[in-house]
C-alpha positions, 0 to 999 in steps of 0.5 A, a space after each residue: 903594530 897590527 892593533 895600532 893600524 887596525 884601531 887607526 882605520 877604526 878612528 878615521 871611519 867613525 869621524 868619517 861616519 860623523 862627517 856623513 851624519 852632521 854635515 853631509 846628505 847621505 845620512 844612511 850612508 853615514 850612520 852605516 859607516 859610523 856604526 862599522 868605525 864604532 864596532 872597531 873601536 869597541 873592539 879596539 877597548 875590549 881587545 884583551 876580553 875578545 883575545 884579539 891580538 
């Protein structure tokens, strides 16, 4: 359940970052949010290799 919650937050953060980059005015802010979200998605994809459960 913990992994599901973290993954859902990561995907929502990535979506917010994409919105800010393409449709918002604050590109550096959107880029920072997008990078944090993508790191969360990568940790979700490679959770077995990173031993994070």
